[in-house]
C-alpha angles and dihedrals in degrees: 000000000000118000091243093056091045090052091051091049092048090050091053095048091053090055092067134223095293095057116117089217090054089051092046092050095046091048092052090047089049094051089053089053093045092249131136115220125196131178129214129179094279104007145068113208123202118197132188134153095346092312122115130195119192120202132181118255092247089061092069089117091061097050096098091050094047089055086057091048097038097110091038094061093044090055092044109041126050110250132203129241110232120174092333094312124113105230137193110186112199096154094104140018113293151152110264127186124212115232096217101045098026088223122137131213136177112246129187090223127319115034117240114263114268094236102134090130088060091048093050098037094103102024131009113206112246134212110290094017123138107230129183120208102199111194092021096172106181097348108258097129088041088059095056092043089051092056089048098055096039131204093317094050128073134221117200106200113200114200120152099180108103096215094044090046090058091053090045089057091044093052090047087056090044093058099030093240103179094167098055114090116195118216119192093214137106118229109231150149092275138027115241132061133324141169114267126193106232106193098148095247136109088254094065113131150143106312098232091061100047122098093208126020141152111242087204085070098051117124135172115254135180113255128194137183123240093250091047092051092051088051092049097047092040096233147072121238123237091212141014131201112197133193108154105142100251102329092100094090093057091045093054093042091053090051101043098111090043093051094050088064101031111055113219132169117230137199110181132182095224103171092112121117116238126168093344098313139075114259097247089077098056089038089057090052096047096048094044089053091061097045101260123142105241138179143161140207143171094212092115095058099274136033118292129181124209123191125190122189122225104244 
């Protein structure tokens, strides 16, 4: 993205969801994508071909992305038929059911992407494994990992966002997941405290890695490195799923020496912009430098990186 375009987008984000300029920019983008966009007091409504997606006003930053993922969500999450329209309402917390698995989870807003095929593309957790779900959001992926590892395995679910963490615990209780342990920490390049943008969506993250964020929603969170987390938990995972909005590079960089001596399988959502490139590129360099076999692909809708240790 050119610097000029980025500056314009940054300017619009700072104006907030009620700005007439923001409304005009989103309407122009919607027309180019053959969408109709409408605004109510608290919602943004996207319509296309008889389908309607309702977003909360605070989700205005995500509107262009939701146009890209419009069909994906309608093919992933069960919708409602309202007055002849097929509707997905993500404007408020709710219980949503995935079409493929028929499993339901409580989400604070947007449901997590159903991309378990991507996360198990390289390595499928086995009965008895210790798994980390880093960026667990509301716990849908933690549920599936919990079923894979069984009662003798463990899933440590890292989720620093206070609101998402409550939904994570709620879904653990809903499904009786006795082998899923929620941890209110962010995996990062250093252990300590950092600012985290808590906007109640699946795209929350450490503020220094986000392209767009609302400083009014910044809150301090506890951070921990991969080696320090292993020490604190008293064991090394067999497998790590990671979706942490750009912080993945720093997390792996800080653990390079540790990973060279402690083999771990990785599946990482690596479609995040960082220093002018998407994170799959520096991840590939990092893992290759410590002798891991690594590869990446966008075959699951966005870029994922998989890393396999030589054992």
